C-alpha positions as CSV (number, residue, x, y, z in Angstrom):
1,M,9.6,14.2,-8.0
2,I,6.0,15.0,-9.4
3,Q,7.9,14.4,-12.9
4,R,8.4,10.6,-12.5
5,I,5.6,8.1,-13.1
6,Q,6.2,6.5,-9.6
7,S,5.9,9.2,-8.2
8,V,2.3,9.5,-9.0
9,F,1.2,5.7,-8.2
10,L,2.6,6.7,-4.7
11,I,0.1,9.3,-4.6
12,L,-2.3,7.6,-6.2
13,Y,-1.6,4.5,-3.7
14,I,-1.9,7.0,-0.4
15,I,-5.1,8.3,-2.6
16,L,-6.8,4.9,-2.2
17,T,-5.4,3.6,0.8
18,S,-6.9,7.1,2.6
19,L,-10.0,6.2,0.6
20,V,-10.2,3.1,2.1
21,A,-9.6,4.1,5.8
22,F,-11.6,7.5,6.1
23,R,-14.7,6.0,4.0
24,F,-14.6,2.3,5.0
25,S,-13.6,1.8,8.0
26,N,-12.5,-1.6,10.0
27,E,-16.0,-2.6,9.6
28,V,-15.3,-6.2,11.1
29,K,-15.0,-6.9,14.8
30,L,-12.1,-8.1,15.9
31,N,-11.8,-10.2,18.7
32,S,-10.0,-7.2,21.4
33,D,-10.0,-3.6,21.4
34,W,-6.4,-3.8,21.6
35,F,-6.3,-5.2,17.9
36,Q,-9.1,-3.0,17.1
37,T,-7.8,0.3,18.1
38,V,-4.3,-0.9,16.0
39,S,-6.3,-2.5,12.9
40,G,-7.7,1.2,12.6
41,L,-4.5,2.8,12.9
42,L,-2.8,0.7,10.6
43,P,-3.4,1.9,7.4
44,Y,-2.1,5.3,8.4
45,V,1.2,4.0,9.3
46,F,1.2,2.6,5.7
47,I,0.6,6.3,4.0
48,G,3.0,7.4,6.2
49,F,5.6,5.1,4.9
50,I,4.9,5.8,2.0
51,G,4.6,9.1,2.4
52,I,8.5,9.1,3.3
53,S,9.0,6.6,0.6
54,L,7.4,9.8,-1.7
55,F,10.0,12.1,-0.6
56,L,13.2,9.3,-0.3
57,F,13.2,10.1,-4.6
58,S,17.1,10.2,-4.7
59,K,17.7,7.3,-2.1
60,R,16.1,4.7,-4.5
61,K,17.1,1.6,-2.9
62,I,15.7,2.3,0.1
63,Q,12.4,3.6,-1.4
64,I,12.1,-0.2,-3.2
65,K,12.7,-1.6,1.0
66,I,10.4,1.1,2.1
67,N,7.7,0.2,-0.2
68,T,8.4,-3.7,-1.1
69,L,7.7,-3.7,3.1
70,V,4.9,-2.1,3.1
71,L,3.3,-4.0,0.5
72,F,3.8,-7.1,1.9
73,C,2.6,-5.4,5.6
74,S,-0.2,-4.2,3.9
75,F,-1.0,-7.9,1.9
76,G,-0.8,-9.3,5.4
77,F,-3.0,-7.1,7.4
78,E,-5.8,-7.1,4.5
79,L,-5.5,-10.5,4.3
80,Y,-6.3,-11.2,7.6
81,L,-9.3,-8.5,8.1
82,N,-11.0,-10.2,4.5
83,Y,-10.4,-13.4,6.6
84,M,-12.4,-12.4,9.3
85,H,-15.0,-10.6,7.2
86,Y,-15.4,-14.0,5.2
87,L,-15.6,-15.5,8.8
88,E,-19.1,-13.5,9.7
89,A,-20.2,-12.4,6.0
90,E,-23.3,-14.8,4.4
91,T,-23.3,-14.8,1.2
92,I,-20.9,-13.9,-1.7
93,Q,-21.8,-10.0,-2.7
94,E,-20.4,-9.5,0.8
95,L,-17.1,-10.2,0.4
96,L,-16.7,-9.0,-3.1
97,S,-16.7,-4.9,-1.8
98,V,-15.5,-1.8,-2.8
99,P,-12.7,-1.7,0.3
100,L,-11.2,-5.3,-1.1
101,L,-11.2,-3.4,-5.1
102,L,-9.5,-0.4,-4.1
103,T,-7.3,-2.4,-1.7
104,V,-6.1,-4.6,-4.4
105,L,-5.8,-1.4,-6.9
106,S,-3.5,0.7,-4.1
107,W,-1.5,-2.9,-4.2
108,I,-1.2,-2.9,-8.0
109,S,-0.1,1.2,-8.2
110,L,3.0,0.4,-5.2
111,I,3.9,-2.6,-7.5
112,L,3.9,-0.4,-10.4
113,A,5.9,2.3,-8.4
114,S,8.5,-0.2,-6.9
115,R,8.9,-1.6,-11.1
116,Y,9.5,2.0,-12.3
117,I,11.6,3.0,-9.5
118,G,13.9,-0.4,-10.1
119,K,14.1,0.7,-14.1
120,D,15.6,4.4,-12.7
121,E,18.0,2.5,-10.4
122,D,19.1,0.0,-13.6
123,L,19.2,3.2,-16.4
124,I,21.3,5.2,-13.2
125,R,23.7,2.3,-12.2
126,S,24.1,1.5,-17.0
127,V,24.8,5.4,-16.5
128,D,27.5,4.8,-14.5
129,R,29.3,2.2,-16.0
130,L,29.9,4.3,-19.1
131,R,31.2,6.9,-17.7
């Protein structure tokens, strides 16, 4: 499991997302308490799905689907949070922050993991075709 490069990228995603979730918790005050608690728990849900995806290394198609789902949901969630942060921010320096950089790096690691999983799937299909 660890000998594959995509597993390293998935572990990197888990580390970066948990760092953002633990260290830089939700700094934006949202409209309702319910949405505030859901937005606080959502990064942990993403970490859980990627943890499940990490152990589905033999089912590459499912792994790609889970990674894509988490990527789009995470992108939408962070886009909304950054929009709410944009409404409250007064300067550009407040908008460009460490959590945003870590989030973008986690997205890049998830994209790279999906790309390498796809390459593995193509390699397995080509070997099966030669048999």
